[in-house]
Structure formats: structure tokens, C-alpha cells
mmCIF file of the N, C-alpha and C atoms, coordinates in Angstrom:
data_MODEL
# 
_entry.id   MODEL 
# 
loop_
_atom_site.group_PDB 
_atom_site.id 
_atom_site.type_symbol 
_atom_site.label_atom_id 
_atom_site.label_alt_id 
_atom_site.label_comp_id 
_atom_site.label_asym_id 
_atom_site.label_entity_id 
_atom_site.label_seq_id 
_atom_site.pdbx_PDB_ins_code 
_atom_site.Cartn_x 
_atom_site.Cartn_y 
_atom_site.Cartn_z 
_atom_site.occupancy 
_atom_site.B_iso_or_equiv 
_atom_site.pdbx_formal_charge 
_atom_site.auth_seq_id 
_atom_site.auth_comp_id 
_atom_site.auth_asym_id 
_atom_site.auth_atom_id 
_atom_site.pdbx_PDB_model_num 
ATOM 1   N N  . UNK A 1 1  ? 71.097 -37.215 98.773 1.00 0.00 ? 1  UNK A N  1 
ATOM 2   C CA . UNK A 1 1  ? 72.395 -36.271 99.621 1.00 0.00 ? 1  UNK A CA 1 
ATOM 3   C C  . UNK A 1 1  ? 72.091 -34.633 98.732 1.00 0.00 ? 1  UNK A C  1 
ATOM 4   N N  . UNK A 1 2  ? 71.069 -33.983 99.911 1.00 0.00 ? 2  UNK A N  1 
ATOM 5   C CA . UNK A 1 2  ? 71.175 -32.597 98.639 1.00 0.00 ? 2  UNK A CA 1 
ATOM 6   C C  . UNK A 1 2  ? 71.920 -31.830 99.769 1.00 0.00 ? 2  UNK A C  1 
ATOM 7   N N  . UNK A 1 3  ? 72.338 -30.787 98.338 1.00 0.00 ? 3  UNK A N  1 
ATOM 8   C CA . UNK A 1 3  ? 73.091 -29.780 98.491 1.00 0.00 ? 3  UNK A CA 1 
ATOM 9   C C  . UNK A 1 3  ? 72.750 -28.536 98.006 1.00 0.00 ? 3  UNK A C  1 
ATOM 10  N N  . UNK A 1 4  ? 72.708 -27.689 98.450 1.00 0.00 ? 4  UNK A N  1 
ATOM 11  C CA . UNK A 1 4  ? 72.530 -26.441 98.190 1.00 0.00 ? 4  UNK A CA 1 
ATOM 12  C C  . UNK A 1 4  ? 73.890 -25.223 97.064 1.00 0.00 ? 4  UNK A C  1 
ATOM 13  N N  . UNK A 1 5  ? 73.773 -25.189 96.148 1.00 0.00 ? 5  UNK A N  1 
ATOM 14  C CA . UNK A 1 5  ? 74.696 -24.928 95.040 1.00 0.00 ? 5  UNK A CA 1 
ATOM 15  C C  . UNK A 1 5  ? 74.153 -23.544 94.890 1.00 0.00 ? 5  UNK A C  1 
ATOM 16  N N  . UNK A 1 6  ? 73.334 -23.180 95.251 1.00 0.00 ? 6  UNK A N  1 
ATOM 17  C CA . UNK A 1 6  ? 72.645 -21.215 94.344 1.00 0.00 ? 6  UNK A CA 1 
ATOM 18  C C  . UNK A 1 6  ? 73.480 -20.300 94.854 1.00 0.00 ? 6  UNK A C  1 
ATOM 19  N N  . UNK A 1 7  ? 74.037 -19.733 94.030 1.00 0.00 ? 7  UNK A N  1 
ATOM 20  C CA . UNK A 1 7  ? 74.897 -18.255 93.967 1.00 0.00 ? 7  UNK A CA 1 
ATOM 21  C C  . UNK A 1 7  ? 75.752 -18.366 95.007 1.00 0.00 ? 7  UNK A C  1 
ATOM 22  N N  . UNK A 1 8  ? 76.884 -19.607 95.078 1.00 0.00 ? 8  UNK A N  1 
ATOM 23  C CA . UNK A 1 8  ? 78.224 -19.722 95.851 1.00 0.00 ? 8  UNK A CA 1 
ATOM 24  C C  . UNK A 1 8  ? 78.880 -18.534 95.696 1.00 0.00 ? 8  UNK A C  1 
ATOM 25  N N  . UNK A 1 9  ? 78.804 -18.103 94.112 1.00 0.00 ? 9  UNK A N  1 
ATOM 26  C CA . UNK A 1 9  ? 80.265 -16.995 94.097 1.00 0.00 ? 9  UNK A CA 1 
ATOM 27  C C  . UNK A 1 9  ? 79.394 -15.668 93.817 1.00 0.00 ? 9  UNK A C  1 
ATOM 28  N N  . UNK A 1 10 ? 78.326 -15.310 94.453 1.00 0.00 ? 10 UNK A N  1 
ATOM 29  C CA . UNK A 1 10 ? 77.881 -14.087 94.941 1.00 0.00 ? 10 UNK A CA 1 
ATOM 30  C C  . UNK A 1 10 ? 78.240 -13.371 96.105 1.00 0.00 ? 10 UNK A C  1 
ATOM 31  N N  . UNK A 1 11 ? 79.068 -12.593 96.082 1.00 0.00 ? 11 UNK A N  1 
ATOM 32  C CA . UNK A 1 11 ? 79.403 -11.596 97.466 1.00 0.00 ? 11 UNK A CA 1 
ATOM 33  C C  . UNK A 1 11 ? 79.027 -10.787 97.712 1.00 0.00 ? 11 UNK A C  1 
ATOM 34  N N  . UNK A 1 12 ? 77.958 -9.973  96.950 1.00 0.00 ? 12 UNK A N  1 
ATOM 35  C CA . UNK A 1 12 ? 77.351 -8.868  97.191 1.00 0.00 ? 12 UNK A CA 1 
ATOM 36  C C  . UNK A 1 12 ? 75.634 -8.612  96.200 1.00 0.00 ? 12 UNK A C  1 
ATOM 37  N N  . UNK A 1 13 ? 74.785 -8.079  96.713 1.00 0.00 ? 13 UNK A N  1 
ATOM 38  C CA . UNK A 1 13 ? 73.318 -7.543  95.507 1.00 0.00 ? 13 UNK A CA 1 
ATOM 39  C C  . UNK A 1 13 ? 73.615 -6.380  95.949 1.00 0.00 ? 13 UNK A C  1 
ATOM 40  N N  . UNK A 1 14 ? 73.784 -5.297  94.617 1.00 0.00 ? 14 UNK A N  1 
ATOM 41  C CA . UNK A 1 14 ? 73.672 -3.987  94.718 1.00 0.00 ? 14 UNK A CA 1 
ATOM 42  C C  . UNK A 1 14 ? 72.461 -3.469  93.465 1.00 0.00 ? 14 UNK A C  1 
ATOM 43  N N  . UNK A 1 15 ? 71.892 -2.821  94.113 1.00 0.00 ? 15 UNK A N  1 
ATOM 44  C CA . UNK A 1 15 ? 71.016 -2.240  92.415 1.00 0.00 ? 15 UNK A CA 1 
ATOM 45  C C  . UNK A 1 15 ? 71.591 -1.015  91.388 1.00 0.00 ? 15 UNK A C  1 
ATOM 46  N N  . UNK A 1 16 ? 70.912 -1.570  90.374 1.00 0.00 ? 16 UNK A N  1 
ATOM 47  C CA . UNK A 1 16 ? 71.633 -1.058  89.281 1.00 0.00 ? 16 UNK A CA 1 
ATOM 48  C C  . UNK A 1 16 ? 71.281 0.757   88.966 1.00 0.00 ? 16 UNK A C  1 
ATOM 49  N N  . UNK A 1 17 ? 72.118 1.025   88.413 1.00 0.00 ? 17 UNK A N  1 
ATOM 50  C CA . UNK A 1 17 ? 71.438 2.488   87.798 1.00 0.00 ? 17 UNK A CA 1 
ATOM 51  C C  . UNK A 1 17 ? 70.312 2.072   86.770 1.00 0.00 ? 17 UNK A C  1 
ATOM 52  N N  . UNK A 1 18 ? 69.778 3.575   86.382 1.00 0.00 ? 18 UNK A N  1 
ATOM 53  C CA . UNK A 1 18 ? 68.352 3.391   85.810 1.00 0.00 ? 18 UNK A CA 1 
ATOM 54  C C  . UNK A 1 18 ? 69.393 3.419   84.444 1.00 0.00 ? 18 UNK A C  1 
ATOM 55  N N  . UNK A 1 19 ? 68.706 3.253   83.713 1.00 0.00 ? 19 UNK A N  1 
ATOM 56  C CA . UNK A 1 19 ? 69.548 3.691   82.089 1.00 0.00 ? 19 UNK A CA 1 
ATOM 57  C C  . UNK A 1 19 ? 69.543 5.260   81.747 1.00 0.00 ? 19 UNK A C  1 
ATOM 58  N N  . UNK A 1 20 ? 68.076 5.963   82.210 1.00 0.00 ? 20 UNK A N  1 
ATOM 59  C CA . UNK A 1 20 ? 68.469 7.841   82.901 1.00 0.00 ? 20 UNK A CA 1 
ATOM 60  C C  . UNK A 1 20 ? 70.178 7.833   83.232 1.00 0.00 ? 20 UNK A C  1 
ATOM 61  N N  . UNK A 1 21 ? 69.868 7.071   84.802 1.00 0.00 ? 21 UNK A N  1 
ATOM 62  C CA . UNK A 1 21 ? 70.948 8.167   85.273 1.00 0.00 ? 21 UNK A CA 1 
ATOM 63  C C  . UNK A 1 21 ? 71.989 7.781   84.546 1.00 0.00 ? 21 UNK A C  1 
ATOM 64  N N  . UNK A 1 22 ? 72.670 6.464   83.770 1.00 0.00 ? 22 UNK A N  1 
ATOM 65  C CA . UNK A 1 22 ? 73.401 6.588   83.233 1.00 0.00 ? 22 UNK A CA 1 
ATOM 66  C C  . UNK A 1 22 ? 73.898 7.507   82.089 1.00 0.00 ? 22 UNK A C  1 
ATOM 67  N N  . UNK A 1 23 ? 72.679 7.339   81.545 1.00 0.00 ? 23 UNK A N  1 
ATOM 68  C CA . UNK A 1 23 ? 72.617 9.028   80.557 1.00 0.00 ? 23 UNK A CA 1 
ATOM 69  C C  . UNK A 1 23 ? 72.865 10.183  81.235 1.00 0.00 ? 23 UNK A C  1 
ATOM 70  N N  . UNK A 1 24 ? 72.536 10.324  82.123 1.00 0.00 ? 24 UNK A N  1 
ATOM 71  C CA . UNK A 1 24 ? 72.714 11.860  82.856 1.00 0.00 ? 24 UNK A CA 1 
ATOM 72  C C  . UNK A 1 24 ? 74.123 11.934  83.185 1.00 0.00 ? 24 UNK A C  1 
ATOM 73  N N  . UNK A 1 25 ? 74.629 11.040  83.818 1.00 0.00 ? 25 UNK A N  1 
ATOM 74  C CA . UNK A 1 25 ? 76.201 10.622  84.213 1.00 0.00 ? 25 UNK A CA 1 
ATOM 75  C C  . UNK A 1 25 ? 77.111 10.553  83.274 1.00 0.00 ? 25 UNK A C  1 
ATOM 76  N N  . UNK A 1 26 ? 76.889 9.751   81.869 1.00 0.00 ? 26 UNK A N  1 
ATOM 77  C CA . UNK A 1 26 ? 77.631 9.812   81.360 1.00 0.00 ? 26 UNK A CA 1 
ATOM 78  C C  . UNK A 1 26 ? 76.995 10.373  79.410 1.00 0.00 ? 26 UNK A C  1 
ATOM 79  N N  . UNK A 1 27 ? 77.625 11.681  79.579 1.00 0.00 ? 27 UNK A N  1 
ATOM 80  C CA . UNK A 1 27 ? 76.596 11.661  78.343 1.00 0.00 ? 27 UNK A CA 1 
ATOM 81  C C  . UNK A 1 27 ? 77.403 11.357  76.954 1.00 0.00 ? 27 UNK A C  1 
ATOM 82  N N  . UNK A 1 28 ? 76.209 10.870  76.220 1.00 0.00 ? 28 UNK A N  1 
ATOM 83  C CA . UNK A 1 28 ? 76.837 10.197  74.578 1.00 0.00 ? 28 UNK A CA 1 
ATOM 84  C C  . UNK A 1 28 ? 77.558 11.593  73.846 1.00 0.00 ? 28 UNK A C  1 
ATOM 85  N N  . UNK A 1 29 ? 78.487 10.933  72.884 1.00 0.00 ? 29 UNK A N  1 
ATOM 86  C CA . UNK A 1 29 ? 79.195 11.845  71.962 1.00 0.00 ? 29 UNK A CA 1 
ATOM 87  C C  . UNK A 1 29 ? 78.501 11.725  70.595 1.00 0.00 ? 29 UNK A C  1 
ATOM 88  N N  . UNK A 1 30 ? 78.876 12.086  69.828 1.00 0.00 ? 30 UNK A N  1 
ATOM 89  C CA . UNK A 1 30 ? 78.493 12.717  69.034 1.00 0.00 ? 30 UNK A CA 1 
ATOM 90  C C  . UNK A 1 30 ? 78.918 11.450  67.184 1.00 0.00 ? 30 UNK A C  1 
ATOM 91  N N  . UNK A 1 31 ? 80.033 10.853  67.698 1.00 0.00 ? 31 UNK A N  1 
ATOM 92  C CA . UNK A 1 31 ? 81.043 9.536   67.514 1.00 0.00 ? 31 UNK A CA 1 
ATOM 93  C C  . UNK A 1 31 ? 80.353 8.196   68.056 1.00 0.00 ? 31 UNK A C  1 
ATOM 94  N N  . UNK A 1 32 ? 79.909 8.342   69.452 1.00 0.00 ? 32 UNK A N  1 
ATOM 95  C CA . UNK A 1 32 ? 79.093 7.257   69.989 1.00 0.00 ? 32 UNK A CA 1 
ATOM 96  C C  . UNK A 1 32 ? 77.925 7.217   69.231 1.00 0.00 ? 32 UNK A C  1 
ATOM 97  N N  . UNK A 1 33 ? 77.181 8.390   68.795 1.00 0.00 ? 33 UNK A N  1 
ATOM 98  C CA . UNK A 1 33 ? 75.981 8.143   68.473 1.00 0.00 ? 33 UNK A CA 1 
ATOM 99  C C  . UNK A 1 33 ? 76.134 7.954   67.145 1.00 0.00 ? 33 UNK A C  1 
ATOM 100 N N  . UNK A 1 34 ? 76.534 7.871   66.413 1.00 0.00 ? 34 UNK A N  1 
ATOM 101 C CA . UNK A 1 34 ? 76.784 7.382   65.050 1.00 0.00 ? 34 UNK A CA 1 
ATOM 102 C C  . UNK A 1 34 ? 77.216 6.192   64.989 1.00 0.00 ? 34 UNK A C  1 
ATOM 103 N N  . UNK A 1 35 ? 77.730 5.725   65.700 1.00 0.00 ? 35 UNK A N  1 
ATOM 104 C CA . UNK A 1 35 ? 78.331 3.841   66.129 1.00 0.00 ? 35 UNK A CA 1 
ATOM 105 C C  . UNK A 1 35 ? 77.336 3.483   65.938 1.00 0.00 ? 35 UNK A C  1 
ATOM 106 N N  . UNK A 1 36 ? 76.282 4.031   67.071 1.00 0.00 ? 36 UNK A N  1 
ATOM 107 C CA . UNK A 1 36 ? 74.856 3.279   67.470 1.00 0.00 ? 36 UNK A CA 1 
ATOM 108 C C  . UNK A 1 36 ? 74.244 3.146   66.339 1.00 0.00 ? 36 UNK A C  1 
ATOM 109 N N  . UNK A 1 37 ? 73.946 4.194   65.769 1.00 0.00 ? 37 UNK A N  1 
ATOM 110 C CA . UNK A 1 37 ? 73.048 4.098   64.451 1.00 0.00 ? 37 UNK A CA 1 
ATOM 111 C C  . UNK A 1 37 ? 73.169 3.585   63.475 1.00 0.00 ? 37 UNK A C  1 
ATOM 112 N N  . UNK A 1 38 ? 74.762 3.083   62.832 1.00 0.00 ? 38 UNK A N  1 
ATOM 113 C CA . UNK A 1 38 ? 75.531 2.613   61.865 1.00 0.00 ? 38 UNK A CA 1 
ATOM 114 C C  . UNK A 1 38 ? 75.372 1.246   62.223 1.00 0.00 ? 38 UNK A C  1 
ATOM 115 N N  . UNK A 1 39 ? 75.676 0.653   63.298 1.00 0.00 ? 39 UNK A N  1 
ATOM 116 C CA . UNK A 1 39 ? 75.457 -0.883  63.969 1.00 0.00 ? 39 UNK A CA 1 
ATOM 117 C C  . UNK A 1 39 ? 74.509 -1.100  64.137 1.00 0.00 ? 39 UNK A C  1 
ATOM 118 N N  . UNK A 1 40 ? 73.000 -0.335  64.089 1.00 0.00 ? 40 UNK A N  1 
ATOM 119 C CA . UNK A 1 40 ? 71.562 -0.888  64.719 1.00 0.00 ? 40 UNK A CA 1 
ATOM 120 C C  . UNK A 1 40 ? 70.870 -0.721  62.472 1.00 0.00 ? 40 UNK A C  1 
ATOM 121 N N  . UNK A 1 41 ? 71.587 -0.142  62.081 1.00 0.00 ? 41 UNK A N  1 
ATOM 122 C CA . UNK A 1 41 ? 71.517 0.162   60.533 1.00 0.00 ? 41 UNK A CA 1 
ATOM 123 C C  . UNK A 1 41 ? 72.199 -1.162  59.667 1.00 0.00 ? 41 UNK A C  1 
ATOM 124 N N  . UNK A 1 42 ? 72.891 -1.575  60.461 1.00 0.00 ? 42 UNK A N  1 
ATOM 125 C CA . UNK A 1 42 ? 73.922 -2.872  59.438 1.00 0.00 ? 42 UNK A CA 1 
ATOM 126 C C  . UNK A 1 42 ? 73.188 -4.096  59.898 1.00 0.00 ? 42 UNK A C  1 
ATOM 127 N N  . UNK A 1 43 ? 72.773 -3.886  61.380 1.00 0.00 ? 43 UNK A N  1 
ATOM 128 C CA . UNK A 1 43 ? 71.729 -5.346  61.545 1.00 0.00 ? 43 UNK A CA 1 
ATOM 129 C C  . UNK A 1 43 ? 70.770 -5.523  60.909 1.00 0.00 ? 43 UNK A C  1 
ATOM 130 N N  . UNK A 1 44 ? 69.974 -4.594  61.386 1.00 0.00 ? 44 UNK A N  1 
ATOM 131 C CA . UNK A 1 44 ? 68.428 -4.730  60.281 1.00 0.00 ? 44 UNK A CA 1 
ATOM 132 C C  . UNK A 1 44 ? 68.974 -4.753  58.410 1.00 0.00 ? 44 UNK A C  1 
ATOM 133 N N  . UNK A 1 45 ? 69.604 -4.310  57.958 1.00 0.00 ? 45 UNK A N  1 
ATOM 134 C CA . UNK A 1 45 ? 69.875 -4.570  56.748 1.00 0.00 ? 45 UNK A CA 1 
ATOM 135 C C  . UNK A 1 45 ? 69.521 -5.776  56.138 1.00 0.00 ? 45 UNK A C  1 
# 
């Protein structure tokens, strides 16, 4: 018995915004920039 079960929970497919679009719509704050930089440094340490 062959049953297709792919994508049973997918209601719709929408195009995602590009990173550039998101960065334009939601400007980064100094606090967020510092948090990301500190986190990346901690991971690479």
C-alpha cells in the first residue's frame, strides 16, 4: 500500500524576505549589534 504523506501540515508556501529587506525594515540597534558581536566572539574563543 502506497500512501503519500509529504507536506500534510503545509497550509501555504510564501516567499521569504531577503536579509537586506529585513535589515531595511528593522534597523539594528547598538545593543543588538554588541550582543551579536560578543556572542560570535564567545563562540570562536
